[in-house]
Every structure is written in C-alpha cells, then in structure tokens.
NUNU-821084 format. One record per residue: residue number from 1; residue in one letter; x, y, z of N, C-alpha, C in turn. Coordinates in steps of 0.02 Angstrom, whole numbers, plus 50000, padded with zeros to 5 digits. Last residue first. Example, Ala and Ser with C-alpha at 12.3 -4.5 7.8 and 13.67 -1.06 7.14 Angstrom:
<pavos>
> 2,S,50642,49888,50354,50684,49947,50357,50645,50002,50394 .
> 1,A,50660,49716,50390,50615,49775,50390,50660,49835,50390 .
</pavos>
This chain:
<pavos>
> 303,X,56879,46874,50793,56851,46823,50838,56791,46849,50877 .
> 302,X,56857,46936,50625,56877,46948,50695,56844,46895,50740 .
> 301,X,56808,46923,50500,56853,46870,50523,56876,46880,50596 .
> 300,X,56739,47038,50475,56700,46977,50485,56743,46920,50512 .
> 299,X,56844,47127,50453,56802,47135,50512,56763,47071,50527 .
> 298,X,56889,47077,50330,56934,47077,50388,56894,47084,50453 .
> 297,X,56780,47102,50248,56799,47033,50262,56845,47027,50322 .
> 296,X,56788,47242,50244,56730,47209,50274,56747,47137,50293 .
> 295,X,56909,47258,50176,56902,47284,50245,56843,47251,50281 .
> 294,X,56876,47202,50052,56929,47172,50092,56924,47195,50165 .
> 293,X,56778,47289,50007,56760,47220,50020,56812,47186,50064 .
> 292,X,56794,47447,50095,56805,47402,50038,56785,47331,50057 .
> 291,X,56673,47557,50166,56726,47508,50173,56733,47467,50110 .
> 290,X,56649,47724,50117,56622,47656,50118,56681,47608,50125 .
> 289,X,56684,47865,50224,56698,47823,50165,56662,47756,50173 .
> 288,X,56667,48039,50272,56657,47967,50281,56679,47930,50218 .
> 287,X,56711,48189,50366,56696,48151,50306,56690,48077,50322 .
> 286,X,56753,48251,50480,56686,48267,50458,56665,48230,50395 .
> 285,X,56921,48256,50430,56874,48264,50485,56806,48286,50458 .
> 284,X,56958,48146,50290,56962,48210,50326,56909,48213,50382 .
> 283,X,57031,48003,50264,56963,48024,50284,56968,48089,50322 .
> 282,X,57159,47958,50240,57120,47981,50182,57047,47996,50200 .
> 281,X,57158,47865,50388,57196,47885,50329,57148,47901,50271 .
> 280,X,57106,47820,50505,57078,47883,50478,57113,47905,50413 .
> 279,X,57090,47638,50493,57119,47701,50516,57085,47761,50483 .
> 278,X,57059,47475,50550,57035,47530,50507,57061,47596,50536 .
> 277,X,57099,47391,50652,57142,47397,50594,57120,47450,50544 .
> 276,X,56993,47411,50746,57008,47345,50717,57048,47349,50653 .
> 275,X,57001,47575,50723,56953,47525,50745,56970,47460,50709 .
> 274,X,57089,47724,50771,57087,47660,50735,57034,47614,50766 .
> 273,X,57075,47841,50841,57115,47843,50780,57115,47777,50741 .
> 272,X,56975,47941,50931,56980,47870,50910,57014,47868,50843 .
> 271,X,57024,48058,51046,57019,48046,50974,57027,47972,50960 .
> 270,X,57000,48183,51159,56994,48110,51151,56979,48095,51078 .
> 269,X,57070,48307,51261,57052,48286,51193,57052,48210,51191 .
> 268,X,57076,48321,51398,57070,48381,51357,57045,48363,51287 .
> 267,X,57025,48245,51543,57037,48233,51472,57024,48298,51433 .
> 266,X,57108,48258,51697,57054,48284,51654,57072,48272,51581 .
> 265,X,57136,48145,51831,57160,48179,51770,57098,48203,51731 .
> 264,X,57110,48062,51942,57112,48135,51949,57147,48170,51891 .
> 263,X,57085,47930,51927,57154,47948,51943,57165,48023,51946 .
> 262,X,56952,47930,51890,56971,47894,51951,57040,47915,51975 .
> 261,X,56961,47993,51768,56925,48027,51822,56945,47996,51890 .
> 260,X,57025,47894,51696,57062,47955,51712,57026,47998,51764 .
> 259,X,56923,47793,51694,56992,47779,51716,57026,47843,51739 .
> 258,X,56812,47856,51639,56808,47832,51708,56877,47818,51737 .
> 257,X,56857,47879,51509,56843,47936,51553,56840,47914,51627 .
> 256,X,56865,47748,51463,56925,47790,51465,56914,47848,51513 .
> 255,X,56732,47707,51471,56783,47672,51510,56844,47716,51517 .
> 254,X,56667,47787,51378,56652,47797,51450,56704,47763,51494 .
> 253,X,56675,47771,51245,56731,47805,51277,56721,47815,51351 .
> 252,X,56627,47607,51178,56619,47677,51193,56680,47707,51226 .
> 251,X,56649,47472,51158,56614,47509,51106,56609,47584,51119 .
> 250,X,56809,47395,51182,56747,47421,51209,56715,47464,51156 .
> 249,X,56952,47361,51215,56902,47322,51178,56834,47340,51207 .
> 248,X,57080,47486,51190,57030,47451,51231,56987,47409,51185 .
> 247,X,57231,47572,51201,57191,47524,51162,57144,47488,51209 .
> 246,X,57303,47730,51195,57266,47683,51236,57224,47638,51192 .
> 245,X,57432,47848,51214,57399,47800,51169,57367,47745,51210 .
> 244,X,57439,48016,51268,57437,47945,51285,57403,47906,51229 .
> 243,X,57519,48156,51319,57491,48126,51258,57496,48050,51265 .
> 242,X,57589,48202,51422,57516,48207,51429,57480,48180,51367 .
> 241,X,57722,48199,51394,57695,48145,51435,57620,48150,51448 .
> 240,X,57741,48246,51219,57747,48257,51290,57710,48203,51329 .
> 239,X,57807,48138,51088,57760,48187,51115,57772,48196,51190 .
> 238,X,57887,48035,51047,57900,48101,51019,57854,48155,51044 .
> 237,X,57763,47913,51068,57833,47928,51054,57839,47996,51021 .
> 236,X,57648,47922,51195,57656,47927,51122,57726,47951,51107 .
> 235,X,57649,47801,51326,57660,47870,51303,57666,47868,51227 .
> 234,X,57520,47674,51334,57589,47697,51330,57591,47771,51314 .
> 233,X,57426,47526,51349,57431,47597,51364,57505,47616,51362 .
> 232,X,57310,47397,51299,57377,47427,51298,57372,47500,51319 .
> 231,X,57185,47353,51348,57229,47308,51310,57301,47333,51313 .
> 230,X,57126,47379,51516,57139,47402,51448,57184,47351,51414 .
> 229,X,56994,47359,51640,57059,47344,51610,57064,47373,51540 .
> 228,X,56916,47368,51791,56920,47401,51725,56990,47390,51698 .
> 227,X,56811,47283,51896,56879,47285,51872,56880,47313,51800 .
> 226,X,56696,47367,52003,56709,47329,51941,56781,47338,51920 .
> 225,X,56674,47451,52109,56664,47380,52119,56676,47336,52058 .
> 224,X,56711,47576,52061,56641,47563,52080,56626,47488,52083 .
> 223,X,56849,47504,51992,56810,47566,51994,56737,47549,52007 .
> 222,X,57003,47446,51998,56937,47429,52023,56899,47494,52034 .
> 221,X,57109,47430,51857,57084,47471,51913,57015,47446,51934 .
> 220,X,57253,47352,51795,57181,47351,51802,57159,47389,51864 .
> 219,X,57384,47361,51757,57366,47306,51803,57290,47299,51809 .
> 218,X,57383,47477,51681,57402,47414,51650,57380,47355,51692 .
> 217,X,57355,47571,51781,57306,47559,51727,57319,47493,51693 .
> 216,X,57472,47564,51855,57408,47548,51886,57355,47531,51834 .
> 215,X,57564,47608,51760,57569,47539,51785,57504,47517,51819 .
> 214,X,57522,47740,51747,57519,47696,51689,57521,47623,51711 .
> 213,X,57553,47784,51874,57483,47780,51855,57473,47737,51793 .
> 212,X,57691,47785,51870,57658,47738,51916,57583,47731,51901 .
> 211,X,57713,47887,51779,57730,47819,51760,57695,47768,51805 .
> 210,X,57584,48010,51759,57639,47981,51797,57650,47908,51776 .
> 209,X,57551,48116,51628,57529,48054,51662,57590,48022,51696 .
> 208,X,57542,48293,51637,57580,48233,51620,57555,48173,51661 .
> 207,X,57377,48363,51613,57444,48362,51643,57478,48296,51625 .
> 206,X,57262,48346,51544,57276,48414,51568,57345,48420,51600 .
> 205,X,57290,48237,51401,57270,48252,51470,57290,48323,51490 .
> 204,X,57234,48162,51257,57273,48219,51282,57246,48237,51351 .
> 203,X,57241,48006,51179,57213,48045,51234,57260,48101,51254 .
> 202,X,57191,47910,51050,57244,47957,51069,57213,48005,51119 .
> 201,X,57143,47738,51044,57128,47808,51058,57192,47847,51072 .
> 200,X,57089,47599,50956,57148,47637,50978,57130,47711,50985 .
> 199,X,56999,47454,50991,56997,47523,50968,57058,47559,50998 .
> 198,X,56952,47285,50957,57002,47334,50981,56994,47402,50948 .
> 197,X,56796,47224,51008,56838,47241,50951,56887,47294,50973 .
> 196,X,56730,47083,51104,56742,47154,51089,56786,47162,51028 .
> 195,X,56709,46965,51190,56763,46973,51141,56779,47046,51129 .
> 194,X,56616,46997,51291,56665,46944,51301,56724,46952,51254 .
> 193,X,56527,47092,51249,56573,47111,51303,56627,47059,51313 .
> 192,X,56488,47131,51088,56495,47074,51133,56548,47089,51186 .
> 191,X,56484,47229,50994,56457,47246,51060,56461,47188,51110 .
> 190,X,56537,47172,50879,56568,47232,50907,56545,47246,50979 .
> 189,X,56449,47067,50856,56520,47053,50866,56554,47112,50900 .
> 188,X,56330,47135,50834,56336,47091,50893,56409,47075,50909 .
> 187,X,56364,47197,50713,56347,47238,50772,56355,47196,50836 .
> 186,X,56377,47089,50629,56437,47127,50646,56424,47171,50708 .
> 185,X,56243,47050,50623,56294,47002,50646,56357,47039,50668 .
> 184,X,56179,47160,50569,56166,47143,50639,56217,47093,50666 .
> 183,X,56222,47283,50471,56240,47212,50477,56234,47192,50551 .
> 182,X,56214,47412,50448,56150,47380,50461,56159,47304,50466 .
> 181,X,56334,47530,50517,56314,47473,50476,56243,47452,50492 .
> 180,X,56473,47635,50551,56401,47628,50543,56386,47567,50499 .
> 179,X,56601,47677,50662,56579,47632,50609,56503,47628,50610 .
> 178,X,56698,47817,50691,56637,47781,50710,56617,47739,50650 .
> 177,X,56848,47899,50740,56813,47850,50698,56751,47820,50731 .
> 176,X,56851,48069,50805,56877,48007,50778,56827,47961,50745 .
> 175,X,56821,48151,50965,56836,48149,50893,56850,48078,50871 .
> 174,X,56703,48223,51082,56756,48176,51063,56763,48173,50987 .
> 173,X,56593,48296,51112,56655,48333,51100,56715,48288,51088 .
> 172,X,56496,48197,51128,56484,48253,51081,56549,48289,51064 .
> 171,X,56579,48035,51135,56546,48093,51164,56540,48150,51114 .
> 170,X,56540,47895,51038,56590,47944,51055,56552,48004,51083 .
> 169,X,56489,47723,51044,56477,47794,51053,56542,47833,51061 .
> 168,X,56432,47581,50943,56468,47614,50997,56454,47689,50999 .
> 167,X,56396,47599,50781,56415,47548,50830,56457,47582,50883 .
> 166,X,56257,47687,50711,56326,47686,50736,56337,47629,50784 .
> 165,X,56163,47616,50574,56166,47647,50640,56238,47642,50665 .
> 164,X,56067,47622,50420,56127,47607,50459,56123,47642,50527 .
> 163,X,55964,47582,50316,55953,47605,50384,56012,47585,50429 .
> 162,X,56015,47643,50153,56004,47589,50202,55998,47619,50272 .
> 161,X,56055,47741,50072,55983,47741,50089,55966,47686,50140 .
> 160,X,56208,47825,50114,56171,47767,50090,56097,47776,50109 .
> 159,X,56262,47952,50137,56307,47896,50124,56270,47837,50093 .
> 158,X,56193,48062,50175,56197,48049,50104,56240,47989,50086 .
> 157,X,56206,48062,50315,56139,48060,50285,56140,48042,50211 .
> 156,X,56313,48071,50397,56312,48015,50350,56245,48009,50314 .
> 155,X,56288,48183,50475,56350,48181,50437,56351,48125,50385 .
> 154,X,56171,48155,50542,56171,48210,50494,56232,48207,50449 .
> 153,X,56214,48059,50630,56171,48038,50575,56165,48092,50522 .
> 152,X,56278,48126,50730,56320,48094,50679,56279,48070,50619 .
> 151,X,56182,48278,50757,56203,48209,50772,56246,48182,50716 .
> 150,X,56132,48427,50835,56169,48396,50780,56193,48326,50801 .
> 149,X,55991,48394,50941,56037,48440,50908,56071,48405,50850 .
> 148,X,55904,48295,50972,55965,48298,51011,56015,48347,50982 .
> 147,X,55793,48268,50897,55786,48316,50952,55847,48321,50996 .
> 146,X,55803,48090,50869,55793,48159,50847,55786,48204,50908 .
> 145,X,55928,47962,50886,55867,47996,50909,55864,48067,50883 .
> 144,X,56045,47903,50864,55998,47901,50807,55933,47937,50825 .
> 143,X,56203,47973,50915,56136,47947,50929,56095,47946,50865 .
> 142,X,56324,48059,50964,56320,47992,50934,56254,47961,50955 .
> 141,X,56322,48232,50923,56305,48178,50969,56301,48112,50932 .
> 140,X,56449,48344,50881,56396,48300,50856,56385,48242,50904 .
> 139,X,56559,48418,50921,56494,48451,50917,56438,48409,50891 .
> 138,X,56703,48373,50820,56671,48394,50882,56601,48420,50869 .
> 137,X,56691,48245,50691,56717,48307,50720,56683,48321,50787 .
> 136,X,56729,48076,50644,56684,48123,50678,56720,48186,50703 .
> 135,X,56742,47996,50509,56790,48030,50552,56753,48089,50585 .
> 134,X,56655,47844,50477,56654,47917,50484,56711,47941,50529 .
> 133,X,56620,47716,50368,56667,47737,50420,56671,47814,50420 .
> 132,X,56495,47600,50333,56518,47668,50323,56562,47688,50383 .
> 131,X,56423,47472,50250,56474,47485,50301,56505,47553,50287 .
> 130,X,56275,47375,50224,56316,47433,50208,56363,47446,50266 .
> 129,X,56187,47239,50156,56227,47266,50210,56272,47322,50185 .
> 128,X,56032,47271,50069,56099,47242,50074,56138,47275,50130 .
> 127,X,55868,47245,50135,55919,47288,50105,55987,47256,50115 .
> 126,X,55785,47156,50199,55758,47195,50144,55808,47242,50111 .
> 125,X,55859,46994,50223,55850,47063,50245,55825,47105,50186 .
> 124,X,55792,46832,50239,55820,46883,50194,55808,46951,50225 .
> 123,X,55826,46677,50319,55792,46742,50318,55830,46793,50276 .
> 122,X,55819,46521,50243,55862,46573,50271,55828,46641,50264 .
> 121,X,55732,46434,50176,55736,46431,50249,55778,46484,50282 .
> 120,X,55739,46471,50043,55764,46405,50063,55777,46402,50139 .
> 119,X,55719,46629,50101,55736,46592,50040,55770,46527,50061 .
> 118,X,55593,46724,50185,55647,46675,50185,55656,46643,50117 .
> 117,X,55534,46858,50278,55543,46832,50210,55603,46785,50210 .
> 116,X,55432,46921,50384,55483,46869,50388,55487,46835,50319 .
> 115,X,55412,47101,50374,55389,47032,50363,55448,46983,50367 .
> 114,X,55452,47231,50380,55462,47191,50441,55434,47120,50434 .
> 113,X,55419,47284,50258,55490,47278,50274,55502,47235,50336 .
> 112,X,55289,47189,50179,55312,47244,50220,55384,47231,50241 .
> 111,X,55252,47143,50008,55268,47128,50077,55288,47192,50113 .
> 110,X,55154,47084,49870,55186,47138,49908,55196,47119,49981 .
> 109,X,55168,46998,49716,55149,46996,49787,55188,47049,49825 .
> 108,X,55207,46986,49587,55178,47050,49607,55156,47052,49679 .
> 107,X,55165,46816,49571,55203,46872,49546,55168,46937,49565 .
> 106,X,55159,46696,49696,55119,46744,49658,55163,46803,49636 .
> 105,X,55206,46604,49780,55230,46600,49711,55189,46646,49665 .
> 104,X,55251,46578,49944,55221,46627,49899,55250,46617,49829 .
> 103,X,55219,46485,50088,55251,46486,50022,55214,46534,49976 .
> 102,X,55228,46559,50248,55185,46535,50194,55221,46540,50127 .
> 101,X,55305,46618,50347,55292,46547,50351,55250,46518,50295 .
> 100,X,55316,46751,50304,55284,46736,50368,55261,46663,50372 .
> 99,X,55342,46690,50150,55329,46753,50185,55288,46737,50246 .
> 98,X,55466,46600,50056,55409,46601,50102,55403,46670,50134 .
> 97,X,55524,46532,49904,55519,46591,49948,55457,46586,49992 .
> 96,X,55523,46433,49813,55579,46434,49860,55575,46489,49911 .
> 95,X,55433,46413,49710,55411,46399,49778,55466,46399,49830 .
> 94,X,55464,46452,49584,55479,46382,49601,55461,46365,49673 .
> 93,X,55432,46587,49584,55392,46541,49544,55403,46468,49563 .
> 92,X,55536,46638,49663,55467,46643,49687,55423,46591,49650 .
> 91,X,55645,46617,49579,55643,46584,49645,55572,46583,49673 .
> 90,X,55607,46701,49473,55616,46629,49462,55612,46591,49527 .
> 89,X,55609,46826,49534,55546,46800,49506,55550,46725,49496 .
> 88,X,55746,46834,49560,55699,46830,49616,55632,46803,49592 .
> 87,X,55797,46850,49433,55811,46787,49468,55764,46778,49528 .
> 86,X,55746,46979,49412,55727,46924,49367,55739,46857,49401 .
> 85,X,55809,47053,49511,55736,47045,49514,55714,46986,49470 .
> 84,X,55960,46966,49565,55923,47016,49528,55848,47005,49534 .
> 83,X,56008,46927,49737,56004,46913,49666,55967,46971,49632 .
> 82,X,56042,46981,49862,56048,46909,49851,56049,46892,49777 .
> 81,X,56021,47109,49898,56085,47094,49865,56093,47021,49849 .
> 80,X,55903,47151,49945,55947,47118,49994,56016,47103,49965 .
> 79,X,55837,47194,49835,55867,47245,49878,55915,47215,49929 .
> 78,X,55783,47074,49788,55838,47105,49751,55874,47157,49794 .
> 77,X,55680,47054,49882,55735,47006,49877,55795,47036,49843 .
> 76,X,55602,47167,49855,55625,47154,49924,55686,47108,49922 .
> 75,X,55569,47142,49723,55612,47199,49739,55642,47192,49809 .
> 74,X,55485,47032,49739,55547,47024,49700,55596,47082,49713 .
> 73,X,55380,47086,49815,55423,47034,49844,55489,47028,49805 .
> 72,X,55356,47262,49817,55349,47197,49784,55401,47148,49811 .
> 71,X,55318,47340,49975,55354,47337,49912,55344,47267,49882 .
> 70,X,55234,47450,50089,55239,47385,50055,55280,47392,49991 .
> 69,X,55212,47573,50139,55253,47529,50180,55263,47460,50148 .
> 68,X,55124,47637,50056,55195,47656,50052,55241,47611,50092 .
> 67,X,55005,47550,49970,55029,47561,50038,55104,47577,50034 .
> 66,X,54896,47618,49847,54956,47581,49865,54977,47599,49936 .
> 65,X,54723,47595,49823,54777,47638,49847,54836,47596,49869 .
> 64,X,54647,47541,49680,54670,47520,49746,54730,47563,49767 .
> 63,X,54515,47613,49598,54588,47610,49602,54608,47593,49674 .
> 62,X,54376,47531,49526,54404,47569,49582,54479,47559,49587 .
> 61,X,54357,47547,49350,54365,47504,49409,54396,47544,49465 .
> 60,X,54241,47656,49276,54309,47640,49292,54312,47596,49354 .
> 59,X,54130,47668,49150,54135,47644,49218,54206,47621,49232 .
> 58,X,54077,47801,49051,54129,47750,49063,54131,47733,49137 .
> 57,X,53904,47817,49018,53964,47844,49049,54013,47787,49063 .
> 56,X,53842,47763,48860,53842,47760,48933,53908,47789,48960 .
> 55,X,53738,47792,48721,53804,47797,48753,53798,47799,48828 .
> 54,X,53621,47669,48677,53634,47736,48700,53701,47739,48736 .
> 53,X,53584,47545,48639,53642,47573,48605,53659,47643,48630 .
> 52,X,53471,47508,48700,53532,47477,48725,53594,47507,48695 .
> 51,X,53376,47572,48628,53388,47597,48696,53452,47568,48725 .
> 50,X,53450,47588,48465,53401,47562,48513,53418,47589,48581 .
> 49,X,53470,47659,48308,53490,47660,48379,53433,47634,48423 .
> 48,X,53509,47586,48162,53452,47609,48201,53470,47603,48275 .
> 47,X,53653,47646,48080,53619,47593,48117,53562,47624,48155 .
> 46,X,53725,47679,47926,53686,47705,47981,53648,47648,48015 .
> 45,X,53885,47666,47869,53822,47630,47875,53786,47656,47936 .
> 44,X,53968,47789,47770,53957,47755,47834,53889,47722,47836 .
> 43,X,54031,47755,47607,53985,47792,47650,53973,47754,47714 .
> 42,X,54106,47681,47521,54140,47707,47580,54095,47747,47626 .
> 41,X,54040,47642,47407,54059,47589,47455,54091,47615,47518 .
> 40,X,54104,47770,47311,54058,47714,47315,54085,47662,47364 .
> 39,X,54161,47908,47413,54167,47862,47356,54121,47803,47366 .
> 38,X,54065,48043,47471,54099,47979,47485,54105,47940,47421 .
> 37,X,54063,48209,47530,54051,48161,47477,54092,48099,47491 .
> 36,X,53987,48342,47616,54030,48284,47618,54012,48239,47560 .
> 35,X,53992,48518,47636,53963,48458,47606,54013,48402,47609 .
> 34,X,53954,48646,47746,54005,48601,47719,53970,48540,47692 .
> 33,X,53912,48820,47759,53894,48749,47756,53950,48709,47725 .
> 32,X,53936,48952,47755,53968,48914,47808,53953,48840,47806 .
> 31,X,53969,49011,47587,53930,49006,47648,53966,48960,47697 .
> 30,X,54078,49031,47503,54017,49070,47493,53970,49065,47552 .
> 29,X,54185,48948,47532,54198,49020,47536,54136,49061,47528 .
> 28,X,54122,48825,47427,54174,48842,47475,54187,48917,47473 .
> 27,X,54034,48781,47332,54007,48820,47388,54058,48843,47437 .
> 26,X,54113,48725,47237,54077,48680,47282,54050,48717,47342 .
> 25,X,54169,48796,47139,54196,48808,47207,54164,48764,47259 .
> 24,X,54100,48750,47027,54173,48745,47027,54202,48755,47097 .
> 23,X,53968,48746,46993,53990,48709,47053,54065,48706,47061 .
> 22,X,53935,48805,46873,53911,48836,46934,53933,48801,46998 .
> 21,X,53942,48657,46779,53935,48729,46778,53904,48753,46844 .
> 20,X,54006,48519,46875,53980,48550,46816,53972,48624,46827 .
> 19,X,54159,48515,46973,54095,48489,46951,54072,48523,46888 .
> 18,X,54330,48467,46995,54279,48517,46983,54216,48486,46956 .
> 17,X,54426,48367,47008,54381,48376,47065,54329,48430,47053 .
> 16,X,54540,48449,46908,54524,48387,46941,54481,48401,47002 .
> 15,X,54584,48563,46848,54513,48549,46842,54493,48485,46877 .
> 14,X,54708,48604,46866,54699,48556,46813,54626,48539,46802 .
> 13,X,54718,48778,46894,54700,48711,46917,54691,48666,46858 .
> 12,X,54856,48871,46832,54785,48856,46837,54774,48787,46864 .
> 11,X,54989,48890,46807,54959,48929,46859,54886,48915,46868 .
> 10,X,54987,48853,46633,55023,48863,46695,54983,48904,46743 .
> 9,X,54867,48851,46536,54910,48795,46558,54939,48807,46626 .
> 8,X,54776,48935,46489,54846,48956,46482,54893,48903,46507 .
> 7,X,54630,48927,46390,54672,48899,46444,54743,48921,46434 .
> 6,X,54566,48974,46279,54541,48994,46345,54579,48964,46402 .
> 5,X,54578,48834,46168,54574,48905,46180,54545,48918,46249 .
> 4,X,54577,48703,46137,54628,48725,46186,54623,48799,46201 .
> 3,X,54482,48682,46042,54472,48649,46106,54522,48670,46159 .
> 2,X,54452,48845,45966,54477,48776,45965,54471,48747,46034 .
> 1,X,54311,48937,45927,54367,48927,45973,54388,48855,45969 .
</pavos>
C-alpha cells in the first residue's frame, strides 16, 4: 500500500490530536471518566494546604440601614433649586455649608429635612418654591388635614412633589381660585392682616341687593364689635341686581358671609374669580396650573 492508500481526504478528521494505536477516541464515549492534559508549563501548581489555607466563610461587613428621613447634603441643596449637585459638592468642599451651626465638608453627609442647612449664612429650604393655582369646584374642603372627606389637596396631588399648602380658605361649597405654595415669604404676605392681597369675588344672592345696602357696605359695617370693610363693591354690569362683584383684602370668605348674614341676605353662590391679578382664564373647574415666572414675580412685588 502506498503512503496515501486508505484515506479518502474529504469528510475525515485530519488526525490532529489523535494518539497512538487504540487511543484515537481518548476514551471519549466509552466510559464516564474524563482525562485532562496540559501543555508543558501550563499544569497547575499544587500547594501543600496548611491549616491557615482552609477555606473560610466570607465575612460581610454589617450593612447600615438607611434612614428614609435623611438625604445626602448635596441633594438637599440641589433640591432647593440653588445649584446642581456638582456645584453643591464644590460649596461643601470649600466649607461654605453649615448644618445646625457646624461646618460640613464631608462628601456623602446626610441630613434631615428639618435640619438647619445654610449656605454662606443664608438658610436653604430642602425643596424649591412651587406655585400652583387651582380653580376649585364644589364639594371639596380647603384643608390639609386628613379625615375631612374630599379636600383641595386631592385635586393638586399630582401637581408637584413639594409640600405645598393652600393660602386662605374657600368653603366646601364655594368655588374659584386658591393659590398653593411652599414659599413661606409669600404666605406671610398673603396672610398679613395689615396689607393683605386683593381678591375679587362674584357673589350671587337670594334676592336683589338694595342700593342703600351697597352704600352701607362701602362705608364699613360694625359686626360683633369689629369694623368690616371691603375694597370695592358693585353690581355686575349686564346682570340682575342679585349678582355682585366684591373685592376684599382677606385670605378667606368668612368676611363676605358675615357681611351678607348681617344684612339678612343669603349667599347662593360664591366664586373667587381673581387673586392679585391672577384669573381663571384657561383653568377649567377642578383643574390647576403652575404659575409662570412673570406671575410669580408679580406676586412678590406686591406691597
């Protein structure tokens, strides 16, 4: 037989990796044993195991439970709208930030929402100021308390994650505009009895309002020993005499009700149609909107 006899070339193994006679399959498929071979220099080095080399169970460091009431200082600062987290880290590193009177320059430091955090001496709020204007429908109480049935807070629940609250009150069956914010400076401005903020109401009475009663209201009424005044009062043009426009500088509607109760009129409908120049335009009943920057600035400029 010549050296090429017995091979057909195609479809056969090239013979690479085959051993000598009887070892062509290396035992593969004949039993369950497996053999290992290593190229020179690649065999694993066996070490003599000592008592110190025995495998030990992994020891994990105790995990510190996070406090849901705490957040990182840089996030606290960024949430206030003052700057980004990166810039907050820079201010912290330079010692410009204090927490409860102590300079903090530790990255990752955590604070609580009620901590006194200051930047260059000025206190920082944990969230940016938000301003939401709601056109309230009937049947919702103006309160932040739970257990009062449906409240105005249900209507603005998706407006913002900030802890806003209503400024002033409208009765459950009163309608119209309510401003919500977490801006304490603006809240004080709205609730300051000395200055106040003008609100325009449309009032529907159970009967026509007499002209002499309008004059009495304009002059001021003494109710329960207190002088009650309004900014403006008039009939609404083109409407019957039981439709009244009334402007007051007060946060609630109790003054209006006390005026007409005193004069023996019953209020059928009370609708706040404007607050310091803000109107219900483009806000359907039961809906809300975020104030624009220009609208916010206008409110801040009020005396």
